[in-house]
LUMVEX-640898 format. One record per residue: residue in one letter; residue number from 0; y, x, z of N, C-alpha, C in turn. Coordinates in nm, 3 decimals, always signed. Atoms other than C-alpha are relative to their C-alpha. Example, Ala and Ser with C-alpha at 12.3 -4.5 7.8 and 13.67 -1.06 7.14 Angstrom:
% LUMVEX-640898
<selum aa="a" i="0" n_v="-0.119" n_u="+0.089" n_w="+0.000" ca_v="-0.450" ca_u="+1.230" ca_w="+0.780" c_v="+0.120" c_u="+0.090" c_w="+0.000"/>
<selum aa="s" i="1" n_v="-0.119" n_u="-0.082" n_w="-0.006" ca_v="-0.106" ca_u="+1.367" ca_w="+0.714" c_v="+0.109" c_u="-0.077" c_w="+0.073"/>
***
This chain:
% LUMVEX-640898
<selum aa="m" i="0" n_v="-0.034" n_u="+0.142" n_w="+0.016" ca_v="+2.415" ca_u="+2.295" ca_w="-2.138" c_v="+0.039" c_u="-0.002" c_w="-0.159"/>
<selum aa="k" i="1" n_v="-0.042" n_u="+0.017" n_w="+0.128" ca_v="+2.447" ca_u="+2.189" ca_w="-2.512" c_v="+0.081" c_u="-0.130" c_w="+0.009"/>
<selum aa="v" i="2" n_v="-0.058" n_u="+0.125" n_w="+0.029" ca_v="+2.676" ca_u="+1.913" ca_w="-2.631" c_v="-0.025" c_u="-0.050" c_w="-0.134"/>
<selum aa="w" i="3" n_v="+0.032" n_u="+0.055" n_w="+0.113" ca_v="+2.572" ca_u="+1.664" ca_w="-2.875" c_v="+0.088" c_u="-0.124" c_w="-0.028"/>
<selum aa="i" i="4" n_v="-0.067" n_u="+0.130" n_w="+0.013" ca_v="+2.746" ca_u="+1.379" ca_w="-3.065" c_v="-0.119" c_u="-0.090" c_w="-0.078"/>
<selum aa="v" i="5" n_v="+0.068" n_u="+0.105" n_w="+0.041" ca_v="+2.544" ca_u="+1.077" ca_w="-3.109" c_v="+0.076" c_u="-0.113" c_w="-0.084"/>
<selum aa="s" i="6" n_v="-0.064" n_u="+0.083" n_w="+0.105" ca_v="+2.650" ca_u="+0.859" ca_w="-3.402" c_v="-0.071" c_u="-0.123" c_w="-0.042"/>
<selum aa="g" i="7" n_v="+0.081" n_u="+0.132" n_w="+0.054" ca_v="+2.573" ca_u="+0.489" ca_w="-3.489" c_v="+0.106" c_u="-0.113" c_w="+0.016"/>
<selum aa="s" i="8" n_v="-0.076" n_u="+0.146" n_w="+0.017" ca_v="+2.691" ca_u="+0.132" ca_w="-3.512" c_v="+0.037" c_u="-0.036" c_w="+0.153"/>
<selum aa="a" i="9" n_v="-0.039" n_u="+0.056" n_w="-0.148" ca_v="+2.859" ca_u="-0.052" ca_w="-3.223" c_v="-0.118" c_u="-0.075" c_w="+0.051"/>
<selum aa="g" i="10" n_v="+0.111" n_u="+0.094" n_w="-0.062" ca_v="+2.548" ca_u="-0.280" ca_w="-3.198" c_v="-0.118" c_u="+0.104" c_w="+0.047"/>
<selum aa="n" i="11" n_v="+0.094" n_u="-0.109" n_w="-0.038" ca_v="+2.316" ca_u="+0.023" ca_w="-3.169" c_v="+0.038" c_u="+0.062" c_w="+0.114"/>
<selum aa="l" i="12" n_v="-0.045" n_u="-0.072" n_w="-0.121" ca_v="+2.531" ca_u="+0.183" ca_w="-2.911" c_v="-0.007" c_u="-0.091" c_w="+0.113"/>
<selum aa="k" i="13" n_v="+0.005" n_u="+0.099" n_w="-0.129" ca_v="+2.554" ca_u="-0.131" ca_w="-2.699" c_v="-0.144" c_u="+0.011" c_w="+0.052"/>
<selum aa="t" i="14" n_v="+0.155" n_u="+0.014" n_w="-0.037" ca_v="+2.158" ca_u="-0.163" ca_w="-2.701" c_v="-0.025" c_u="+0.148" c_w="+0.092"/>
<selum aa="s" i="15" n_v="+0.027" n_u="-0.119" n_w="-0.064" ca_v="+2.133" ca_u="+0.202" ca_w="-2.619" c_v="+0.070" c_u="+0.033" c_w="+0.145"/>
<selum aa="i" i="16" n_v="-0.074" n_u="+0.003" n_w="-0.145" ca_v="+2.382" ca_u="+0.182" ca_w="-2.313" c_v="-0.078" c_u="-0.072" c_w="+0.098"/>
<selum aa="e" i="17" n_v="+0.061" n_u="+0.101" n_w="-0.088" ca_v="+2.205" ca_u="-0.118" ca_w="-2.180" c_v="-0.147" c_u="+0.048" c_w="+0.046"/>
<selum aa="k" i="18" n_v="+0.128" n_u="-0.052" n_w="-0.010" ca_v="+1.865" ca_u="+0.062" ca_w="-2.223" c_v="-0.017" c_u="+0.141" c_w="+0.066"/>
<selum aa="g" i="19" n_v="-0.005" n_u="-0.158" n_w="-0.046" ca_v="+1.967" ca_u="+0.429" ca_w="-2.126" c_v="-0.086" c_u="+0.061" c_w="-0.092"/>
<selum aa="k" i="20" n_v="+0.091" n_u="-0.070" n_w="+0.091" ca_v="+1.800" ca_u="+0.541" ca_w="-2.441" c_v="+0.059" c_u="+0.003" c_w="-0.138"/>
<selum aa="w" i="21" n_v="-0.047" n_u="-0.018" n_w="+0.134" ca_v="+1.910" ca_u="+0.683" ca_w="-2.774" c_v="-0.109" c_u="+0.050" c_w="-0.083"/>
<selum aa="g" i="22" n_v="+0.122" n_u="-0.046" n_w="+0.087" ca_v="+1.667" ca_u="+0.727" ca_w="-3.070" c_v="+0.037" c_u="+0.057" c_w="-0.108"/>
<selum aa="v" i="23" n_v="-0.017" n_u="-0.054" n_w="+0.138" ca_v="+1.633" ca_u="+0.918" ca_w="-3.368" c_v="-0.118" c_u="-0.010" c_w="-0.088"/>
<selum aa="n" i="24" n_v="+0.116" n_u="-0.003" n_w="+0.087" ca_v="+1.414" ca_u="+0.911" ca_w="-3.667" c_v="-0.081" c_u="+0.140" c_w="-0.027"/>
<selum aa="m" i="25" n_v="+0.061" n_u="-0.127" n_w="+0.023" ca_v="+1.151" ca_u="+1.168" ca_w="-3.800" c_v="+0.095" c_u="+0.119" c_w="-0.069"/>
<selum aa="r" i="26" n_v="-0.085" n_u="-0.087" n_w="+0.068" ca_v="+1.423" ca_u="+1.336" ca_w="-4.008" c_v="+0.071" c_u="+0.090" c_w="+0.097"/>
<selum aa="l" i="27" n_v="-0.070" n_u="-0.086" n_w="-0.116" ca_v="+1.612" ca_u="+1.458" ca_w="-3.680" c_v="-0.099" c_u="+0.047" c_w="+0.109"/>
<selum aa="k" i="28" n_v="+0.092" n_u="-0.023" n_w="-0.124" ca_v="+1.299" ca_u="+1.530" ca_w="-3.481" c_v="+0.029" c_u="+0.156" c_w="+0.050"/>
<selum aa="n" i="29" n_v="-0.032" n_u="-0.126" n_w="-0.039" ca_v="+1.390" ca_u="+1.897" ca_w="-3.503" c_v="+0.120" c_u="+0.034" c_w="+0.100"/>
<selum aa="s" i="30" n_v="-0.116" n_u="+0.014" n_w="-0.094" ca_v="+1.726" ca_u="+1.837" ca_w="-3.342" c_v="-0.047" c_u="-0.050" c_w="+0.130"/>
<selum aa="w" i="31" n_v="+0.055" n_u="+0.070" n_w="-0.133" ca_v="+1.556" ca_u="+1.605" ca_w="-3.088" c_v="-0.071" c_u="+0.094" c_w="+0.096"/>
<selum aa="n" i="32" n_v="+0.079" n_u="-0.097" n_w="-0.071" ca_v="+1.336" ca_u="+1.895" ca_w="-3.006" c_v="+0.093" c_u="+0.094" c_w="+0.098"/>
<selum aa="r" i="33" n_v="-0.090" n_u="-0.076" n_w="-0.077" ca_v="+1.632" ca_u="+2.091" ca_w="-2.889" c_v="+0.080" c_u="-0.040" c_w="+0.113"/>
<selum aa="v" i="34" n_v="-0.058" n_u="+0.044" n_w="-0.111" ca_v="+1.777" ca_u="+1.852" ca_w="-2.671" c_v="-0.058" c_u="+0.008" c_w="+0.133"/>
<selum aa="a" i="35" n_v="+0.044" n_u="-0.019" n_w="-0.140" ca_v="+1.740" ca_u="+1.923" ca_w="-2.288" c_v="+0.045" c_u="-0.063" c_w="+0.099"/>
<selum aa="q" i="36" n_v="-0.055" n_u="+0.064" n_w="-0.126" ca_v="+1.774" ca_u="+1.777" ca_w="-1.959" c_v="+0.139" c_u="+0.056" c_w="+0.029"/>
<selum aa="g" i="37" n_v="-0.122" n_u="-0.070" n_w="-0.041" ca_v="+2.137" ca_u="+1.834" ca_w="-1.850" c_v="+0.109" c_u="+0.000" c_w="-0.113"/>
<selum aa="d" i="38" n_v="-0.106" n_u="+0.001" n_w="+0.087" ca_v="+2.284" ca_u="+1.829" ca_w="-2.184" c_v="+0.071" c_u="-0.115" c_w="-0.006"/>
<selum aa="l" i="39" n_v="-0.092" n_u="+0.117" n_w="+0.037" ca_v="+2.577" ca_u="+1.597" ca_w="-2.284" c_v="-0.014" c_u="-0.055" c_w="-0.115"/>
<selum aa="l" i="40" n_v="-0.017" n_u="+0.103" n_w="+0.129" ca_v="+2.577" ca_u="+1.305" ca_w="-2.531" c_v="+0.138" c_u="-0.055" c_w="+0.009"/>
<selum aa="l" i="41" n_v="-0.127" n_u="+0.060" n_w="+0.012" ca_v="+2.912" ca_u="+1.211" ca_w="-2.646" c_v="-0.030" c_u="-0.123" c_w="-0.119"/>
<selum aa="f" i="42" n_v="+0.008" n_u="+0.121" n_w="+0.091" ca_v="+2.895" ca_u="+0.852" ca_w="-2.821" c_v="+0.082" c_u="-0.018" c_w="-0.078"/>
<selum aa="y" i="43" n_v="-0.090" n_u="+0.006" n_w="+0.107" ca_v="+3.038" ca_u="+0.824" ca_w="-3.144" c_v="-0.021" c_u="-0.153" c_w="-0.085"/>
<selum aa="v" i="44" n_v="+0.026" n_u="+0.139" n_w="+0.070" ca_v="+3.075" ca_u="+0.447" ca_w="-3.276" c_v="+0.082" c_u="+0.024" c_w="-0.152"/>
<selum aa="t" i="45" n_v="-0.067" n_u="+0.003" n_w="+0.132" ca_v="+3.122" ca_u="+0.445" ca_w="-3.663" c_v="+0.103" c_u="-0.117" c_w="-0.018"/>
<selum aa="s" i="46" n_v="-0.085" n_u="+0.105" n_w="+0.043" ca_v="+3.332" ca_u="+0.196" ca_w="-3.863" c_v="+0.008" c_u="-0.130" c_w="+0.089"/>
<selum aa="p" i="47" n_v="-0.131" n_u="-0.046" n_w="+0.022" ca_v="+3.567" ca_u="+0.040" ca_w="-3.759" c_v="+0.068" c_u="+0.100" c_w="+0.109"/>
<selum aa="v" i="48" n_v="-0.078" n_u="-0.073" n_w="-0.108" ca_v="+3.611" ca_u="+0.235" ca_w="-3.435" c_v="+0.038" c_u="+0.150" c_w="-0.034"/>
<selum aa="r" i="49" n_v="-0.024" n_u="-0.122" n_w="+0.039" ca_v="+3.558" ca_u="+0.576" ca_w="-3.564" c_v="+0.050" c_u="+0.109" c_w="+0.115"/>
<selum aa="g" i="50" n_v="-0.034" n_u="-0.110" n_w="-0.121" ca_v="+3.554" ca_u="+0.782" ca_w="-3.220" c_v="-0.084" c_u="-0.012" c_w="+0.101"/>
<selum aa="i" i="51" n_v="+0.086" n_u="-0.016" n_w="-0.114" ca_v="+3.391" ca_u="+0.883" ca_w="-2.906" c_v="+0.042" c_u="-0.108" c_w="+0.083"/>
<selum aa="v" i="52" n_v="-0.023" n_u="+0.090" n_w="-0.077" ca_v="+3.365" ca_u="+0.601" ca_w="-2.666" c_v="-0.069" c_u="+0.005" c_w="+0.146"/>
<selum aa="g" i="53" n_v="+0.075" n_u="-0.006" n_w="-0.157" ca_v="+3.144" ca_u="+0.738" ca_w="-2.374" c_v="-0.075" c_u="+0.146" c_w="-0.004"/>
<selum aa="v" i="54" n_v="+0.073" n_u="-0.135" n_w="-0.018" ca_v="+2.958" ca_u="+1.038" ca_w="-2.249" c_v="-0.109" c_u="-0.023" c_w="+0.122"/>
<selum aa="a" i="55" n_v="+0.112" n_u="+0.013" n_w="-0.093" ca_v="+2.616" ca_u="+1.068" ca_w="-2.076" c_v="-0.068" c_u="+0.120" c_w="+0.010"/>
<selum aa="s" i="56" n_v="+0.070" n_u="-0.125" n_w="-0.037" ca_v="+2.409" ca_u="+1.329" ca_w="-1.934" c_v="-0.167" c_u="-0.036" c_w="-0.023"/>
<selum aa="v" i="57" n_v="+0.146" n_u="+0.003" n_w="+0.041" ca_v="+2.047" ca_u="+1.375" ca_w="-2.077" c_v="-0.086" c_u="+0.012" c_w="+0.137"/>
<selum aa="e" i="58" n_v="+0.067" n_u="+0.010" n_w="-0.118" ca_v="+1.782" ca_u="+1.289" ca_w="-1.820" c_v="-0.153" c_u="+0.036" c_w="-0.040"/>
<selum aa="g" i="59" n_v="+0.127" n_u="-0.017" n_w="+0.035" ca_v="+1.473" ca_u="+1.336" ca_w="-2.041" c_v="-0.011" c_u="-0.041" c_w="-0.139"/>
<selum aa="k" i="60" n_v="+0.034" n_u="+0.045" n_w="+0.136" ca_v="+1.296" ca_u="+1.257" ca_w="-2.377" c_v="-0.130" c_u="-0.063" c_w="+0.015"/>
<selum aa="a" i="61" n_v="+0.128" n_u="+0.056" n_w="+0.015" ca_v="+1.010" ca_u="+1.043" ca_w="-2.497" c_v="-0.023" c_u="-0.055" c_w="-0.137"/>
<selum aa="e" i="62" n_v="+0.039" n_u="+0.057" n_w="+0.139" ca_v="+0.829" ca_u="+0.922" ca_w="-2.795" c_v="-0.063" c_u="-0.120" c_w="+0.022"/>
<selum aa="e" i="63" n_v="+0.017" n_u="+0.145" n_w="-0.031" ca_v="+0.801" ca_u="+0.548" ca_w="-2.793" c_v="-0.035" c_u="-0.057" c_w="-0.140"/>
<selum aa="n" i="64" n_v="+0.037" n_u="+0.087" n_w="+0.106" ca_v="+0.642" ca_u="+0.301" ca_w="-3.021" c_v="+0.062" c_u="-0.156" c_w="+0.011"/>
<selum aa="n" i="65" n_v="-0.038" n_u="+0.149" n_w="-0.037" ca_v="+0.829" ca_u="-0.015" ca_w="-2.891" c_v="+0.148" c_u="-0.005" c_w="-0.093"/>
<selum aa="i" i="66" n_v="-0.128" n_u="+0.051" n_w="+0.075" ca_v="+1.111" ca_u="-0.199" ca_w="-3.114" c_v="+0.117" c_u="-0.008" c_w="+0.125"/>
<selum aa="l" i="67" n_v="-0.116" n_u="+0.005" n_w="-0.096" ca_v="+1.445" ca_u="-0.149" ca_w="-2.924" c_v="+0.122" c_u="-0.038" c_w="-0.065"/>
<selum aa="w" i="68" n_v="-0.147" n_u="+0.043" n_w="+0.057" ca_v="+1.735" ca_u="-0.181" ca_w="-3.168" c_v="-0.010" c_u="-0.115" c_w="-0.100"/>
<selum aa="r" i="69" n_v="+0.003" n_u="+0.115" n_w="+0.100" ca_v="+1.817" ca_u="-0.471" ca_w="-3.406" c_v="-0.043" c_u="+0.028" c_w="-0.133"/>
<selum aa="d" i="70" n_v="+0.030" n_u="-0.039" n_w="+0.137" ca_v="+1.778" ca_u="-0.283" ca_w="-3.716" c_v="-0.149" c_u="+0.032" c_w="-0.007"/>
<selum aa="e" i="71" n_v="+0.134" n_u="-0.023" n_w="-0.007" ca_v="+1.426" ca_u="-0.205" ca_w="-3.604" c_v="-0.065" c_u="-0.134" c_w="-0.012"/>
<selum aa="a" i="72" n_v="+0.041" n_u="+0.153" n_w="-0.017" ca_v="+1.357" ca_u="-0.594" ca_w="-3.516" c_v="+0.004" c_u="-0.044" c_w="-0.151"/>
<selum aa="v" i="73" n_v="-0.035" n_u="+0.059" n_w="+0.131" ca_v="+1.491" ca_u="-0.667" ca_w="-3.877" c_v="-0.108" c_u="+0.042" c_w="-0.099"/>
<selum aa="v" i="74" n_v="+0.101" n_u="-0.069" n_w="+0.093" ca_v="+1.228" ca_u="-0.450" ca_w="-4.040" c_v="-0.153" c_u="-0.026" c_w="+0.067"/>
<selum aa="g" i="75" n_v="+0.124" n_u="+0.013" n_w="-0.068" ca_v="+0.958" ca_u="-0.524" ca_w="-3.790" c_v="-0.068" c_u="+0.136" c_w="+0.022"/>
<selum aa="r" i="76" n_v="+0.071" n_u="-0.117" n_w="-0.031" ca_v="+0.877" ca_u="-0.155" ca_w="-3.705" c_v="+0.106" c_u="+0.087" c_w="+0.072"/>
<selum aa="v" i="77" n_v="-0.074" n_u="-0.088" n_w="-0.077" ca_v="+1.002" ca_u="+0.138" ca_w="-3.493" c_v="+0.058" c_u="+0.094" c_w="-0.118"/>
<selum aa="l" i="78" n_v="-0.071" n_u="-0.113" n_w="+0.089" ca_v="+1.255" ca_u="+0.354" ca_w="-3.686" c_v="+0.044" c_u="+0.101" c_w="+0.077"/>
<selum aa="y" i="79" n_v="-0.039" n_u="-0.107" n_w="-0.075" ca_v="+1.348" ca_u="+0.564" ca_w="-3.402" c_v="-0.077" c_u="+0.027" c_w="+0.118"/>
<selum aa="p" i="80" n_v="+0.101" n_u="-0.028" n_w="-0.080" ca_v="+1.059" ca_u="+0.682" ca_w="-3.215" c_v="+0.030" c_u="+0.132" c_w="+0.106"/>
<selum aa="y" i="81" n_v="-0.026" n_u="-0.105" n_w="-0.089" ca_v="+1.206" ca_u="+0.996" ca_w="-3.070" c_v="+0.111" c_u="-0.036" c_w="+0.077"/>
<selum aa="r" i="82" n_v="-0.093" n_u="+0.060" n_w="-0.100" ca_v="+1.399" ca_u="+0.883" ca_w="-2.764" c_v="+0.081" c_u="+0.107" c_w="+0.082"/>
<selum aa="i" i="83" n_v="-0.071" n_u="-0.093" n_w="-0.101" ca_v="+1.654" ca_u="+1.061" ca_w="-2.553" c_v="+0.047" c_u="-0.098" c_w="+0.127"/>
<selum aa="l" i="84" n_v="-0.041" n_u="+0.097" n_w="-0.130" ca_v="+1.686" ca_u="+0.910" ca_w="-2.194" c_v="+0.117" c_u="+0.051" c_w="+0.063"/>
<selum aa="f" i="85" n_v="-0.119" n_u="-0.052" n_w="-0.040" ca_v="+2.027" ca_u="+0.937" ca_w="-2.058" c_v="+0.054" c_u="-0.081" c_w="+0.131"/>
<selum aa="k" i="86" n_v="-0.088" n_u="+0.071" n_w="-0.109" ca_v="+2.260" ca_u="+0.843" ca_w="-1.744" c_v="+0.137" c_u="+0.008" c_w="-0.060"/>
<selum aa="p" i="87" n_v="-0.169" n_u="+0.028" n_w="+0.047" ca_v="+2.606" ca_u="+0.710" ca_w="-1.847" c_v="+0.075" c_u="+0.087" c_w="+0.100"/>
<selum aa="v" i="88" n_v="-0.073" n_u="-0.049" n_w="-0.085" ca_v="+2.871" ca_u="+0.953" ca_w="-1.701" c_v="+0.137" c_u="-0.091" c_w="-0.008"/>
<selum aa="f" i="89" n_v="-0.133" n_u="+0.090" n_w="+0.008" ca_v="+3.172" ca_u="+0.741" ca_w="-1.839" c_v="-0.040" c_u="-0.073" c_w="-0.135"/>
<selum aa="i" i="90" n_v="-0.014" n_u="+0.094" n_w="+0.112" ca_v="+3.171" ca_u="+0.450" ca_w="-2.100" c_v="+0.101" c_u="-0.075" c_w="+0.000"/>
<selum aa="l" i="91" n_v="-0.116" n_u="+0.104" n_w="+0.001" ca_v="+3.476" ca_u="+0.281" ca_w="-2.213" c_v="-0.054" c_u="-0.139" c_w="-0.006"/>
<selum aa="d" i="92" n_v="+0.023" n_u="+0.130" n_w="+0.015" ca_v="+3.470" ca_u="-0.095" ca_w="-2.196" c_v="+0.017" c_u="-0.036" c_w="-0.135"/>
<selum aa="e" i="93" n_v="+0.004" n_u="+0.026" n_w="+0.131" ca_v="+3.393" ca_u="-0.245" ca_w="-2.522" c_v="+0.142" c_u="-0.046" c_w="-0.061"/>
<selum aa="d" i="94" n_v="-0.141" n_u="+0.043" n_w="+0.074" ca_v="+3.740" ca_u="-0.418" ca_w="-2.577" c_v="+0.097" c_u="+0.119" c_w="+0.011"/>
<selum aa="k" i="95" n_v="-0.104" n_u="-0.098" n_w="+0.015" ca_v="+3.904" ca_u="-0.091" ca_w="-2.540" c_v="-0.053" c_u="+0.122" c_w="-0.088"/>
<selum aa="w" i="96" n_v="+0.041" n_u="-0.105" n_w="+0.088" ca_v="+3.684" ca_u="+0.105" ca_w="-2.788" c_v="+0.103" c_u="+0.056" c_w="-0.106"/>
<selum aa="e" i="97" n_v="-0.068" n_u="-0.024" n_w="+0.087" ca_v="+3.928" ca_u="+0.102" ca_w="-3.051" c_v="+0.141" c_u="+0.060" c_w="+0.038"/>
<selum aa="t" i="98" n_v="-0.131" n_u="-0.066" n_w="-0.063" ca_v="+4.247" ca_u="+0.187" ca_w="-2.852" c_v="-0.028" c_u="+0.118" c_w="+0.092"/>
<selum aa="g" i="99" n_v="+0.014" n_u="-0.114" n_w="-0.090" ca_v="+4.087" ca_u="+0.428" ca_w="-2.603" c_v="-0.091" c_u="+0.112" c_w="-0.052"/>
<selum aa="r" i="100" n_v="+0.094" n_u="-0.091" n_w="+0.058" ca_v="+3.854" ca_u="+0.618" ca_w="-2.833" c_v="+0.052" c_u="+0.139" c_w="+0.001"/>
<selum aa="i" i="101" n_v="-0.039" n_u="-0.137" n_w="+0.011" ca_v="+3.856" ca_u="+0.980" ca_w="-2.858" c_v="-0.022" c_u="+0.036" c_w="-0.154"/>
<selum aa="p" i="102" n_v="+0.024" n_u="-0.021" n_w="+0.135" ca_v="+3.932" ca_u="+1.087" ca_w="-3.219" c_v="-0.064" c_u="+0.141" c_w="-0.012"/>
<selum aa="v" i="103" n_v="+0.055" n_u="-0.123" n_w="+0.010" ca_v="+3.742" ca_u="+1.374" ca_w="-3.372" c_v="+0.009" c_u="+0.051" c_w="-0.128"/>
<selum aa="k" i="104" n_v="-0.021" n_u="-0.049" n_w="+0.127" ca_v="+3.832" ca_u="+1.394" ca_w="-3.727" c_v="+0.085" c_u="+0.113" c_w="-0.033"/>
<selum aa="d" i="105" n_v="-0.075" n_u="-0.136" n_w="+0.024" ca_v="+4.087" ca_u="+1.668" ca_w="-3.685" c_v="-0.084" c_u="+0.130" c_w="+0.052"/>
<selum aa="l" i="106" n_v="+0.079" n_u="-0.101" n_w="-0.055" ca_v="+3.811" ca_u="+1.879" ca_w="-3.513" c_v="-0.089" c_u="+0.051" c_w="-0.105"/>
<selum aa="n" i="107" n_v="+0.108" n_u="-0.033" n_w="+0.116" ca_v="+3.603" ca_u="+1.887" ca_w="-3.839" c_v="-0.157" c_u="-0.001" c_w="+0.052"/>
<selum aa="v" i="108" n_v="+0.158" n_u="+0.010" n_w="-0.045" ca_v="+3.277" ca_u="+1.797" ca_w="-3.649" c_v="-0.079" c_u="-0.111" c_w="-0.070"/>
<selum aa="s" i="109" n_v="+0.086" n_u="+0.086" n_w="+0.067" ca_v="+2.991" ca_u="+1.635" ca_w="-3.790" c_v="-0.042" c_u="-0.120" c_w="+0.069"/>
<selum aa="v" i="110" n_v="+0.046" n_u="+0.141" n_w="-0.078" ca_v="+2.911" ca_u="+1.265" ca_w="-3.715" c_v="-0.076" c_u="-0.054" c_w="-0.097"/>
<selum aa="r" i="111" n_v="+0.062" n_u="+0.053" n_w="+0.106" ca_v="+2.710" ca_u="+1.202" ca_w="-4.019" c_v="-0.151" c_u="-0.050" c_w="+0.051"/>
<selum aa="a" i="112" n_v="+0.138" n_u="+0.028" n_w="-0.047" ca_v="+2.358" ca_u="+1.194" ca_w="-3.859" c_v="+0.008" c_u="-0.071" c_w="+0.154"/>
<selum aa="g" i="113" n_v="+0.009" n_u="+0.075" n_w="-0.113" ca_v="+2.246" ca_u="+1.009" ca_w="-3.555" c_v="+0.002" c_u="+0.077" c_w="+0.121"/>
<selum aa="l" i="114" n_v="+0.002" n_u="-0.101" n_w="-0.124" ca_v="+2.231" ca_u="+1.335" ca_w="-3.345" c_v="+0.055" c_u="+0.135" c_w="-0.065"/>
<selum aa="n" i="115" n_v="-0.073" n_u="-0.119" n_w="+0.040" ca_v="+2.470" ca_u="+1.612" ca_w="-3.411" c_v="+0.035" c_u="+0.095" c_w="+0.098"/>
<selum aa="s" i="116" n_v="-0.010" n_u="-0.098" n_w="-0.110" ca_v="+2.473" ca_u="+1.950" ca_w="-3.239" c_v="+0.160" c_u="+0.039" c_w="-0.027"/>
<selum aa="l" i="117" n_v="-0.116" n_u="-0.062" n_w="-0.001" ca_v="+2.821" ca_u="+2.080" ca_w="-3.144" c_v="-0.018" c_u="+0.150" c_w="+0.041"/>
<selum aa="r" i="118" n_v="+0.026" n_u="-0.134" n_w="-0.031" ca_v="+2.793" ca_u="+2.457" ca_w="-3.178" c_v="+0.111" c_u="+0.095" c_w="+0.008"/>
<selum aa="n" i="119" n_v="-0.108" n_u="-0.080" n_w="-0.005" ca_v="+3.133" ca_u="+2.594" ca_w="-3.199" c_v="+0.046" c_u="-0.026" c_w="+0.136"/>
<selum aa="q" i="120" n_v="-0.047" n_u="+0.025" n_w="-0.137" ca_v="+3.242" ca_u="+2.647" ca_w="-2.829" c_v="+0.157" c_u="-0.036" c_w="+0.002"/>
<selum aa="d" i="121" n_v="-0.142" n_u="+0.047" n_w="-0.034" ca_v="+3.609" ca_u="+2.631" ca_w="-2.891" c_v="+0.028" c_u="-0.163" c_w="-0.040"/>
<selum aa="t" i="122" n_v="-0.005" n_u="+0.152" n_w="+0.020" ca_v="+3.558" ca_u="+2.276" ca_w="-3.042" c_v="-0.052" c_u="-0.068" c_w="+0.103"/>
<selum aa="v" i="123" n_v="+0.084" n_u="+0.064" n_w="-0.107" ca_v="+3.327" ca_u="+2.178" ca_w="-2.763" c_v="+0.119" c_u="-0.014" c_w="+0.102"/>
<selum aa="e" i="124" n_v="-0.109" n_u="-0.001" n_w="-0.113" ca_v="+3.619" ca_u="+2.279" ca_w="-2.509" c_v="+0.113" c_u="-0.093" c_w="-0.054"/>
<selum aa="k" i="125" n_v="-0.120" n_u="+0.088" n_w="+0.050" ca_v="+3.893" ca_u="+2.094" ca_w="-2.718" c_v="-0.058" c_u="-0.153" c_w="+0.011"/>
<selum aa="l" i="126" n_v="+0.077" n_u="+0.124" n_w="-0.030" ca_v="+3.654" ca_u="+1.786" ca_w="-2.717" c_v="-0.010" c_u="-0.045" c_w="+0.140"/>
<selum aa="l" i="127" n_v="+0.019" n_u="+0.038" n_w="-0.150" ca_v="+3.578" ca_u="+1.800" ca_w="-2.350" c_v="+0.137" c_u="-0.021" c_w="+0.052"/>
<selum aa="d" i="128" n_v="-0.143" n_u="+0.028" n_w="-0.068" ca_v="+3.956" ca_u="+1.848" ca_w="-2.260" c_v="+0.064" c_u="-0.126" c_w="-0.041"/>
<selum aa="r" i="129" n_v="-0.032" n_u="+0.122" n_w="+0.032" ca_v="+4.040" ca_u="+1.550" ca_w="-2.456" c_v="-0.056" c_u="-0.108" c_w="+0.070"/>
<selum aa="i" i="130" n_v="+0.063" n_u="+0.111" n_w="-0.106" ca_v="+3.787" ca_u="+1.332" ca_w="-2.268" c_v="+0.038" c_u="+0.010" c_w="+0.141"/>
<selum aa="r" i="131" n_v="-0.041" n_u="-0.017" n_w="-0.146" ca_v="+3.895" ca_u="+1.478" ca_w="-1.937" c_v="+0.142" c_u="-0.051" c_w="+0.013"/>
<selum aa="g" i="132" n_v="-0.150" n_u="+0.034" n_w="-0.008" ca_v="+4.268" ca_u="+1.416" ca_w="-2.026" c_v="+0.011" c_u="-0.154" c_w="-0.020"/>
<selum aa="s" i="133" n_v="-0.021" n_u="+0.140" n_w="+0.059" ca_v="+4.225" ca_u="+1.062" ca_w="-2.193" c_v="-0.070" c_u="-0.099" c_w="+0.113"/>
<selum aa="w" i="134" n_v="+0.081" n_u="+0.109" n_w="-0.079" ca_v="+3.962" ca_u="+0.912" ca_w="-1.938" c_v="+0.007" c_u="+0.058" c_w="+0.140"/>
<selum aa="g" i="135" n_v="-0.015" n_u="-0.040" n_w="-0.132" ca_v="+4.021" ca_u="+1.124" ca_w="-1.618" c_v="-0.151" c_u="+0.042" c_w="+0.041"/>
<selum aa="v" i="136" n_v="+0.142" n_u="-0.040" n_w="-0.049" ca_v="+3.637" ca_u="+1.234" ca_w="-1.631" c_v="-0.031" c_u="+0.142" c_w="+0.009"/>
<selum aa="k" i="137" n_v="+0.026" n_u="-0.141" n_w="-0.038" ca_v="+3.517" ca_u="+1.528" ca_w="-1.467" c_v="-0.139" c_u="+0.046" c_w="-0.051"/>
<selum aa="l" i="138" n_v="+0.140" n_u="-0.044" n_w="+0.058" ca_v="+3.254" ca_u="+1.718" ca_w="-1.667" c_v="-0.024" c_u="+0.150" c_w="+0.040"/>
***
């Protein structure tokens, strides 16, 4: 099982949770190819939250041509055709995102791309321990 941080705006994350899909663009296709069923996704919301607000289990992947997110609707075309299908394990209520988020800045993990692999096992364990301790989630 691999652990991934998916990073995006609050709006895109809300849509993703509602639809059970996370999407990435062509630039991240190689990373998308490495995602497998049973992997964990940690949902990182960018500014102003700046933290992890949920965890999901990967159920599968698909290439799709339908517009799903608001920024796709604005430009009138699919920006994120490489989709990760997931089942939420735990998602904080939106009104608790800023107060209940799991910070990652001190762990020096990358949240720059929409799909970031966590490769350092020590970092993975520290992050999963924070999630277990803060949210009482069994992973």
